[in-house]
C-alpha positions as CSV (number, residue, x, y, z in Angstrom):
1,M,103.3,85.6,83.0
2,N,106.1,83.4,81.8
3,I,109.1,83.9,84.1
4,N,111.6,82.8,81.4
5,S,110.2,85.3,79.0
6,K,110.5,88.1,81.6
7,V,114.1,87.2,82.5
8,A,115.0,87.1,78.8
9,Y,113.3,90.5,78.2
10,N,115.0,92.1,81.2
11,L,118.5,90.8,80.2
12,E,118.1,92.1,76.7
13,R,116.9,95.5,77.9
14,M,119.8,95.7,80.4
15,A,122.3,94.9,77.6
16,S,120.8,97.7,75.4
17,H,120.4,100.3,78.2
18,G,122.8,99.2,80.9
19,I,125.3,102.0,80.6
20,R,122.7,104.7,80.7
21,R,120.9,103.1,83.6
22,S,124.1,102.6,85.6
23,E,124.8,106.4,85.2
24,E,121.3,107.2,86.4
25,L,121.7,104.8,89.4
26,S,125.0,106.5,90.2
27,A,123.2,109.8,90.6
28,V,120.6,108.1,92.8
29,A,123.4,106.6,95.0
30,N,125.0,110.0,95.3
31,T,121.7,111.6,96.4
32,L,121.1,108.8,98.9
33,E,124.6,109.3,100.4
34,S,124.0,113.1,100.6
35,L,120.9,112.2,102.7
36,E,123.1,109.8,104.8
37,I,121.2,106.8,103.5
38,D,123.2,103.7,102.7
39,P,122.7,103.1,98.9
40,K,123.7,99.4,99.1
41,M,120.9,98.1,97.0
42,T,121.2,101.0,94.5
43,K,125.0,100.3,94.1
44,S,124.4,96.6,93.5
45,A,121.8,97.4,90.8
46,L,124.3,99.9,89.3
47,E,127.1,97.3,89.1
48,W,124.8,94.8,87.5
49,H,123.5,97.2,84.8
50,D,127.0,98.4,84.2
51,K,128.4,94.9,83.9
52,I,125.8,93.8,81.4
53,G,125.9,97.1,79.5
54,K,129.7,96.9,79.0
55,Q,129.6,93.4,77.5
56,S,130.7,93.3,73.9
57,L,127.5,91.8,72.7
58,I,126.1,91.9,69.2
59,L,122.4,91.5,69.8
60,T,120.8,90.0,66.7
61,N,117.3,89.3,65.7
62,E,117.3,85.9,67.5
63,P,114.1,84.6,68.8
64,K,113.1,85.9,72.3
65,G,115.4,84.2,74.8
66,G,118.2,83.7,72.3
67,Q,119.8,87.0,73.1
68,A,119.5,86.3,76.8
69,Q,121.5,83.1,76.3
70,S,124.3,85.1,74.6
71,I,124.3,87.6,77.4
72,L,124.5,84.9,80.1
73,A,127.3,83.2,78.2
74,A,129.2,86.4,78.0
75,L,128.7,87.1,81.7
76,Y,129.5,83.6,82.9
77,P,131.8,82.0,80.2
78,Q,133.3,79.4,82.5
79,K,130.0,77.9,83.6
80,P,128.2,75.5,81.2
81,N,124.6,76.4,80.9
82,K,122.8,73.2,82.0
83,K,119.3,74.7,81.6
84,E,118.5,76.7,78.6
85,L,116.5,79.9,79.1
86,T,113.6,79.9,76.7
87,T,110.4,81.8,76.3
88,H,108.5,78.5,76.2
89,G,109.6,77.1,79.5
90,S,107.4,75.4,81.9
91,I,108.0,77.9,84.7
92,S,105.2,80.5,84.8
93,S,103.4,82.7,87.2
94,S,100.0,84.3,87.2
95,I,101.4,87.7,88.3
């Protein structure tokens, strides 16, 4: 599996479905709290999905990885992207 492709795919899906997923994770966090379980990890995931989902992004038919670059640029506008995220990167895994 190509890690860059997976990251690009996940970012694009979070942008498309982040708001709904954050609402679902909010319900999960409430359930965990009612069971007196600290939902720290759930709340972190909720915040991440919400942040990405609320970005004013216009996702176009860019090649895979192109949308991910737009998402990262919107999330971190002050940081220059020194390494471009591509689907053809050299980082890969056999998972």
